[in-house]
C-alpha positions in Angstrom: 0.0 0.0 0.0 1.5 3.4 -1.0 1.7 6.2 1.5 -1.2 8.3 -0.1 -3.6 5.4 0.2 -2.5 4.7 3.8 -3.1 8.3 4.8 -6.5 8.3 3.1 -7.5 5.1 5.0 -6.4 6.6 8.3 -8.4 9.8 7.6 -11.5 7.9 6.7 -11.3 5.7 9.8 -11.5 8.9 11.9 -13.9 10.9 9.7 -16.6 8.2 9.0 -17.4 7.4 12.7 -17.8 11.1 13.4 -20.8 11.3 11.1 -23.1 9.5 13.6 -22.1 11.6 16.6 -25.3 12.8 18.4 -25.2 16.3 19.7 -21.5 16.5 18.9 -19.1 17.3 21.7 -20.9 20.4 22.8 -24.4 18.9 23.2 -23.1 15.8 25.0 -21.1 17.9 27.4 -24.1 20.1 28.1 -26.3 17.1 28.9 -23.7 15.6 31.2 -23.0 19.0 33.0 -26.7 19.4 33.6 -27.0 15.9 35.0 -24.3 16.7 37.6 -26.5 19.5 39.0 -29.3 17.0 39.8 -27.3 14.1 41.2 -27.8 13.1 44.8 -24.7 13.3 47.0 -24.5 9.5 47.2 -24.8 9.2 43.4 -22.2 11.9 42.9 -19.7 10.1 45.2 -20.1 6.9 43.3 -19.8 8.5 39.9 -16.7 10.3 41.1 -15.2 7.0 42.4 -15.7 5.3 39.0 -14.6 8.2 36.8 -11.7 9.3 39.0 -10.3 12.6 37.7 -12.6 12.5 34.6 -15.7 14.7 34.9 -19.0 13.6 33.5 -18.8 16.3 30.8 -15.4 14.9 29.7 -16.6 11.3 29.8 -19.6 12.2 27.7 -17.9 12.0 24.4 -15.7 9.0 25.0 -18.1 6.7 23.2 -17.7 8.7 20.0 -14.0 9.2 20.3 -13.4 5.4 20.3 -15.4 4.7 17.2 -12.3 4.7 15.1 -10.8 1.9 17.2 -11.7 -1.5 15.6 -11.9 -3.1 19.1 -15.0 -1.0 19.9 -16.8 -1.4 16.6 -19.3 -3.7 18.3 -20.7 -0.6 20.1 -21.8 1.1 16.9 -25.4 0.1 17.1 -25.7 1.0 20.8 -26.0 4.7 19.9 -29.5 4.7 18.3 -32.8 3.0 17.8 -34.6 3.1 14.4 -38.4 3.1 14.3 -40.8 2.9 11.4 -42.7 6.0 10.3 -46.3 6.1 11.6 -45.8 3.6 14.4 -48.0 4.0 17.5 -46.4 3.9 20.9 -47.7 0.4 21.5 -46.2 -0.8 18.2 -42.9 0.9 19.0 -42.8 -0.5 22.5 -43.6 -4.0 21.3 -40.7 -3.8 18.9 -38.3 -2.4 21.5 -39.1 -5.2 24.0 -38.6 -8.0 21.5 -35.8 -6.9 19.2 -32.6 -8.7 20.1 -30.2 -6.8 17.8 -28.0 -4.6 20.1 -29.4 -1.0 20.2 -29.7 1.9 22.6 -32.8 0.5 24.3 -31.7 -3.0 25.1 -28.1 -2.1 25.9 -29.0 0.8 28.2 -31.4 -1.5 30.1 -28.6 -4.1 30.4 -25.9 -1.7 31.6 -28.3 0.0 34.1 -29.2 -3.4 35.6 -25.5 -4.5 35.7 -24.4 -1.3 37.5 -27.3 -1.5 39.9 -27.3 -5.2 40.8 -24.0 -6.8 39.9 -21.8 -6.3 43.0 -19.0 -8.3 41.5 -18.7 -6.1 38.4 -15.0 -5.3 37.7 -13.8 -1.7 37.8 -13.1 -1.5 34.1 -16.7 -2.7 33.3 -18.1 -0.1 35.7 -16.1 2.6 33.9 -17.1 1.4 30.4 -20.8 1.2 31.3 -20.9 4.5 33.1 -19.3 6.3 30.1 -21.7 4.6 27.7 -24.8 5.4 29.8 -23.8 9.1 30.1 -23.4 9.2 26.3 -26.3 7.1 25.1 -28.9 8.8 27.3 -27.7 12.0 25.5 -27.9 10.3 22.2 -31.6 9.3 22.7 -32.5 13.0 23.2 -31.2 14.0 19.8 -34.3 13.2 17.7 -32.6 11.6 14.8 -31.1 8.9 17.0 -34.6 7.6 17.1 -35.2 8.2 13.4 -35.7 6.0 10.3 -33.6 3.1 9.1 -33.8 4.0 5.4 -32.1 7.3 5.8 -29.8 6.4 8.7 -31.5 8.8 11.1 -31.4 11.7 8.7 -27.8 11.2 7.6 -28.8 10.6 4.0 -31.1 13.7 3.8 -29.0 16.4 2.2 -29.9 20.0 2.9 -28.4 23.4 2.4 -27.8 25.2 5.7 -27.3 28.7 4.4 -24.5 28.2 1.8 -23.2 25.0 3.4 -24.2 21.5 2.3 -24.9 19.2 5.2 -27.5 16.7 6.3 -30.5 16.7 8.6 -28.7 14.6 11.3 -25.6 16.8 11.4 -27.8 19.9 11.6 -29.2 18.6 14.8 -26.0 17.1 16.1 -24.0 20.3 16.0 -24.9 23.2 13.7 -28.2 24.2 15.3 -26.9 24.4 18.9 -23.6 25.9 17.9 -25.3 28.9 16.5 -25.8 30.1 20.1 -22.0 30.3 20.6 -22.0 29.1 24.2 -19.4 27.0 25.9 -20.8 23.8 27.4 -20.6 25.3 30.9 -22.4 28.4 29.8 -25.1 26.4 28.0 -25.6 24.1 31.0 -25.8 27.1 33.4 -28.4 28.7 31.2 -30.5 25.6 30.9 -30.3 23.9 34.3 -33.3 25.5 35.8 -35.8 22.6 35.7 -38.6 22.9 38.3 -39.2 20.2 40.8 -42.4 19.3 39.0 -40.5 19.0 35.6 -37.8 16.9 37.2 -40.3 14.5 38.7 -42.3 14.2 35.4 -39.3 13.7 33.2 -37.5 11.3 35.5 -40.4 8.9 35.7 -40.4 8.6 31.9 -39.2 5.1 30.9 -36.8 4.5 28.1 -39.5 3.4 25.6 -41.3 6.7 26.1 -38.1 8.7 25.8 -37.3 7.0 22.5 -40.8 7.5 21.2 -40.8 11.1 22.3 -37.6 11.7 20.3 -39.0 9.8 17.3 -42.1 11.9 17.2 -40.0 15.1 17.1 -37.9 13.6 14.3 -41.1 12.8 12.3 -42.2 16.4 12.5 -38.7 17.5 11.4 -38.7 15.0 8.5 -42.0 16.5 7.4 -40.5 19.9 6.9 -38.1 18.6 4.2 -39.9 18.6 0.9 -37.1 18.1 -1.7 -33.4 17.0 -2.0 -30.9 19.6 -1.0 -33.6 21.9 0.3 -32.3 25.3 1.3 -32.9 26.0 5.0 -33.4 29.5 6.1 -31.0 29.5 9.0 -32.5 32.3 11.1 -36.0 31.0 10.7 -35.0 27.5 11.5 -33.2 28.6 14.6 -36.2 30.6 15.7 -38.5 27.6 15.2 -36.4 24.8 16.6 -33.7 26.0 19.1 -36.1 25.8 22.0 -36.8 22.1 21.1 -33.1 21.3 20.9 -32.4 23.0 24.3 -35.4 21.4 26.0 -34.1 18.0 24.7 -30.7 18.7 26.2 -32.3 19.7 29.5 -34.5 16.6 29.6 -31.5 14.5 28.7 -29.5 15.9 31.6 -32.4 15.6 34.1 -33.2 12.1 33.0 -29.5 11.0 33.1 -29.3 12.3 36.7 -32.5 10.3 37.5 -31.0 7.1 36.1 -27.7 7.5 37.9 -29.6 8.4 41.2 -31.6 5.1 40.8 -28.4 3.1 40.1 -26.3 4.5 42.9 -29.0 5.3 45.5 
C-alpha cells in the first residue's frame, strides 16, 4: 500500500465514525453537565469514584472518540434505535421489547441493571458502562437517533444550511446548537433550571417513552423537508427549533441524573 492510500484510509477511519455523533461534543457535554447538577450526594460520590479525575462532561464524548478503534466497533449500534414511520407507541414499545439486535434501548437497560445489581462487576466494566450510559442517554434525546432506518437517522437527507451543504442529522448534532456560541458550561448554566415538577415528570419517563418522544420530534422535522438539497433559512430554523433542541438537552440531563440516582442510590 502506497503512502497516499495509507493516509487516506487513516483519515477515513477517523472521519466516518464522526458522522453519527449525536449532539457533537458540545451537546453531549451540556447534557452531562446538567446531569451533575441534579445528582444526589451519594450518586455523585459513586460517579466520582468510578470516573476518577474525569468529569461527566469529559466522559460524555468517550463513546464517540473510540469509534475509530476496531476493538470498539461492536458498540456502533448501541447509539441509536430506528423506528418505522407512523408507528403508534404500542407498536414501537412491542418492537423495543422484542428486538434482540443490540441497540440503545436493550443495551441501556442491560448496563443500568448491571451497575445497579452486579456487586462483582469489575472496575473496568463499571467505567465502560458509566461512560456509555452518560453518552447514550444523551444520544436518545437527539431526535434523529430515534429516526428512520432507510435514511440512517437523517444522515442521507442532504440540505443546504445557508451556503453550506450538510444533512439533517448533522444539523441537529452540531450546527443548530452551535449557533448560540456558548461553551458547554455556559449552556448548561443557562438551561439547568428545571422545576421540581418538571424533574419529577421527566425522570419517571421510561426508556421506551423517551425513545418514542424523540421519534415523534424527528417525524415532525422530517415532514419539513420537501425536496433533496432543500435550502434551509438559518435564522427562521433557529427561531422555530432552538427551543426544542435546548429542551431535549435539558431533559437528557435531568433524566440522566435520575437514572444515575436510581443506580447508585
